[in-house]
C-alpha positions as CSV (number, residue, x, y, z in Angstrom):
1,X,74.4,98.6,115.2
2,X,71.8,100.9,114.4
3,X,71.2,104.5,113.2
4,X,67.8,104.9,114.7
5,X,67.7,105.2,118.3
6,X,65.8,107.6,121.0
7,X,68.6,106.6,123.7
8,X,72.0,105.7,123.8
9,X,72.5,101.7,123.7
10,X,75.3,100.1,125.5
11,X,78.7,101.2,124.7
12,X,81.8,99.6,126.4
13,X,84.5,102.4,127.5
14,X,87.2,100.5,125.9
15,X,86.5,99.7,122.4
16,X,87.5,100.3,118.7
17,X,84.6,101.7,117.1
18,X,83.1,102.6,113.5
19,X,81.0,105.7,113.6
20,X,79.2,107.5,110.7
21,X,78.0,111.2,111.4
22,X,75.9,112.7,108.5
23,X,74.8,116.0,107.9
24,X,71.2,117.2,108.7
25,X,69.1,116.8,106.0
26,X,71.5,114.5,103.7
27,X,69.0,111.5,103.3
28,X,65.2,112.1,102.2
29,X,62.9,111.1,104.9
30,X,61.0,108.5,102.6
31,X,64.5,106.7,101.7
32,X,65.2,106.6,105.4
33,X,61.5,105.0,106.1
34,X,62.4,102.5,103.2
35,X,65.5,101.2,104.6
36,X,64.2,100.5,108.1
37,X,61.2,98.7,106.4
38,X,63.7,96.5,104.6
39,X,65.6,96.1,107.5
40,X,62.8,94.8,109.6
41,X,61.4,92.6,107.0
42,X,65.0,90.8,106.7
43,X,65.3,91.0,110.5
44,X,62.0,89.0,110.9
45,X,62.8,86.5,108.0
46,X,66.1,85.6,109.7
47,X,64.4,85.0,112.8
48,X,62.0,82.6,111.5
49,X,65.2,80.7,110.0
50,X,66.5,80.5,113.7
51,X,69.4,82.8,112.9
52,X,72.8,83.0,114.4
53,X,74.6,86.2,115.7
54,X,77.0,85.7,112.5
55,X,73.7,86.0,110.1
56,X,72.3,88.9,112.2
57,X,76.0,90.4,111.6
58,X,75.6,90.1,108.1
59,X,72.6,91.5,107.2
60,X,73.3,94.5,109.5
61,X,76.5,94.9,107.1
62,X,74.5,94.9,104.0
63,X,71.8,97.2,105.8
64,X,74.7,99.7,106.0
65,X,76.2,99.3,102.9
66,X,72.9,100.4,101.5
67,X,72.6,103.4,103.6
68,X,76.0,104.2,102.8
69,X,75.6,104.1,99.3
70,X,72.6,106.6,99.3
71,X,74.8,109.2,101.3
72,X,77.2,109.0,98.4
73,X,75.0,109.5,95.6
74,X,75.4,113.3,93.9
75,X,71.6,114.5,94.9
76,X,71.9,114.1,98.6
77,X,73.0,117.6,99.9
78,X,73.9,119.4,101.9
79,X,77.8,119.4,100.9
80,X,78.9,121.6,103.8
81,X,81.9,119.2,104.5
82,X,83.0,119.9,100.9
83,X,84.2,123.3,101.8
84,X,88.2,123.3,102.7
85,X,87.3,125.4,105.9
86,X,84.8,123.4,107.3
87,X,86.7,120.3,106.6
88,X,89.8,122.0,108.5
89,X,87.3,122.4,111.5
90,X,86.5,118.9,111.3
91,X,89.9,117.6,111.1
92,X,91.0,119.9,113.7
93,X,88.2,118.8,116.3
94,X,89.2,115.1,115.7
95,X,92.7,115.5,116.1
96,X,92.4,117.8,119.3
97,X,90.8,115.1,121.3
98,X,93.1,112.3,120.1
99,X,95.4,111.0,122.7
100,X,92.9,112.3,125.3
101,X,89.6,110.8,125.2
102,X,90.6,108.2,122.1
103,X,93.3,106.8,120.0
104,X,92.2,108.3,116.4
105,X,92.7,105.5,113.9
106,X,91.2,106.5,110.7
107,X,88.7,109.1,109.3
108,X,87.4,110.1,105.9
109,X,85.5,113.4,105.2
110,X,83.1,113.3,102.3
111,X,80.6,116.1,101.5
112,X,77.8,115.4,103.4
113,X,79.1,112.7,106.2
114,X,82.4,111.4,108.2
115,X,83.4,108.2,108.6
116,X,85.5,107.5,111.8
117,X,87.3,104.8,113.5
118,X,88.4,105.3,117.1
119,X,89.6,103.2,120.3
120,X,88.3,104.3,123.4
121,X,89.9,104.3,126.7
122,X,88.9,102.8,130.0
123,X,89.9,105.4,132.3
124,X,86.6,107.2,132.1
125,X,83.8,107.3,134.7
126,X,81.1,108.7,132.0
127,X,78.4,106.6,131.5
128,X,77.5,106.4,127.8
129,X,80.9,107.9,127.4
130,X,80.8,107.6,123.2
131,X,77.5,109.1,123.2
132,X,78.6,112.3,124.8
133,X,81.9,112.5,123.3
134,X,80.1,112.6,119.8
135,X,77.6,115.0,121.0
136,X,80.3,117.3,122.3
137,X,82.0,117.1,118.9
138,X,79.1,117.8,117.1
139,X,78.1,120.8,119.3
140,X,81.3,122.0,118.7
141,X,81.9,121.6,115.1
142,X,78.0,122.7,114.4
143,X,78.8,126.2,115.9
144,X,81.9,126.8,114.3
145,X,80.6,125.6,111.0
146,X,77.6,127.7,111.0
147,X,79.7,130.7,112.0
148,X,81.5,130.4,108.8
149,X,78.8,129.4,106.5
150,X,76.8,132.4,108.1
151,X,73.6,130.3,109.0
152,X,71.7,129.3,111.7
153,X,69.8,125.7,112.4
154,X,70.9,122.2,112.7
155,X,73.7,121.2,111.1
156,X,74.4,117.4,111.9
157,X,71.3,114.7,111.7
158,X,71.2,114.1,115.7
159,X,71.5,110.2,115.6
160,X,74.9,108.8,114.4
161,X,75.6,105.1,113.6
162,X,78.2,103.3,115.6
163,X,79.6,99.7,115.7
164,X,81.9,97.9,117.9
165,X,84.7,96.4,116.0
166,X,84.8,92.8,117.2
167,X,88.7,91.7,116.4
168,X,91.8,93.0,114.6
169,X,90.7,91.3,111.0
170,X,87.6,93.5,111.0
171,X,89.4,96.2,111.9
172,X,91.5,96.1,109.1
173,X,88.6,95.7,106.9
174,X,86.8,98.8,108.4
175,X,90.1,101.0,107.9
176,X,90.3,100.2,104.2
177,X,86.7,100.7,104.0
178,X,86.9,104.0,105.5
179,X,89.6,105.1,103.2
180,X,88.1,104.0,100.1
181,X,85.0,106.0,100.6
182,X,86.6,108.6,97.9
183,X,87.5,105.8,95.7
184,X,83.9,103.9,95.6
185,X,82.1,107.4,95.1
186,X,84.6,107.7,91.7
187,X,86.1,110.9,93.4
188,X,89.6,109.8,93.1
189,X,91.4,106.5,91.9
190,X,93.4,106.1,94.9
191,X,92.5,106.8,98.7
192,X,96.0,108.5,99.4
193,X,94.9,111.2,96.6
194,X,92.0,112.2,98.8
195,X,93.1,115.4,100.7
196,X,90.3,114.9,103.9
197,X,91.3,111.3,104.9
198,X,93.9,110.1,107.7
199,X,95.1,106.6,109.2
200,X,97.0,105.9,112.1
201,X,100.1,103.9,110.8
202,X,100.1,102.0,114.1
203,X,96.9,100.2,113.3
204,X,97.2,99.9,109.5
């Protein structure tokens, strides 16, 4: 799992994915650099201790948790996704692709980022299918959102976070994490009260 990559990494055609997309400018560069440095130090420490795959996985989870906590801070704008019309653009686009390119499992729209859980299909011939799908989603929604906001310029941060879900137990935990993001941020008492969340009952 990684936020910072120049080229698409290996992504199986059929898999469950946890994805986070954030708005352009939603985190100061100095915080990004700090987290990258901390991630590198922790990775080097684990390698000197003959780390296992489980050790690396736990360390990566801690890294993402810190990253996500920064996104939830009230001073990390812009907050375009909090606009009801913008939120509807996002939800329409996510549901439009469901059943064609992926099973839509869950999502949560926050003011400056989206958490998304999907299961992609094997019957596609496109290399880096997930990467291309996310690029298409970002391109379409950025154009629609910028038109509504009467602005120009980048809307999404160009890189996204994606993590392959390893098993059913992890999938349940990730769905719960996704739905409870507004609760963790102190916006609602129960995830069901958040108007910009969705969960597919077949997976929940």
